[in-house]
MARLUM-23625 format. One line per field, with one value per residue (C-alpha): residue in three letters; x, y, z negated; residue number from 0. Coordinates in pm, whole numbers, plus 50000, padded with zeros to 5 digits. Example, Ala and Ser with C-alpha at 12.3 -4.5 7.8 and 13.67 -1.06 7.14 Angstrom:
2
pavo <- c(ala / ser);
px <- c(51230 / 51367);
py <- c(49550 / 49894);
pz <- c(49220 / 49286);
filo <- c(0 / 1);
***
This chain:
34
pavo <- c(unk / unk / unk / unk / unk / unk / unk / unk / unk / unk / unk / unk / unk / unk / unk / unk / unk / unk / unk / unk / unk / unk / unk / unk / unk / unk / unk / unk / unk / unk / unk / unk / unk / unk);
px <- c(31440 / 31381 / 31703 / 31541 / 31135 / 31301 / 31538 / 31198 / 30973 / 31283 / 31301 / 30879 / 30892 / 31198 / 30932 / 30682 / 30896 / 31021 / 30717 / 30552 / 30892 / 30765 / 30398 / 30452 / 30738 / 30463 / 30193 / 30429 / 30527 / 30187 / 30053 / 30418 / 30271 / 29952);
py <- c(03550 / 03909 / 03949 / 03696 / 03865 / 04296 / 04112 / 03915 / 04358 / 04506 / 04261 / 04283 / 04671 / 04619 / 04434 / 04739 / 04999 / 04822 / 04683 / 05087 / 05248 / 04987 / 05107 / 05456 / 05422 / 05217 / 05472 / 05777 / 05581 / 05458 / 05787 / 05993 / 05742 / 05724);
pz <- c(03635 / 03610 / 03840 / 04133 / 04034 / 04148 / 04434 / 04527 / 04514 / 04701 / 05043 / 05007 / 04966 / 05281 / 05440 / 05418 / 05496 / 05801 / 05928 / 05831 / 06085 / 06367 / 06344 / 06359 / 06626 / 06844 / 06833 / 06867 / 07178 / 07276 / 07266 / 07440 / 07696 / 07749);
filo <- c(0 / 1 / 2 / 3 / 4 / 5 / 6 / 7 / 8 / 9 / 10 / 11 / 12 / 13 / 14 / 15 / 16 / 17 / 18 / 19 / 20 / 21 / 22 / 23 / 24 / 25 / 26 / 27 / 28 / 29 / 30 / 31 / 32 / 33);
***
């Protein structure tokens, strides 16, 4: 059970990091273009 919880937290953290990276990348692109 503890292992499942840990993997779930790691997945949420990975998704969160990917979303943040995408937002920052899009913001940088729009700032450069606009």
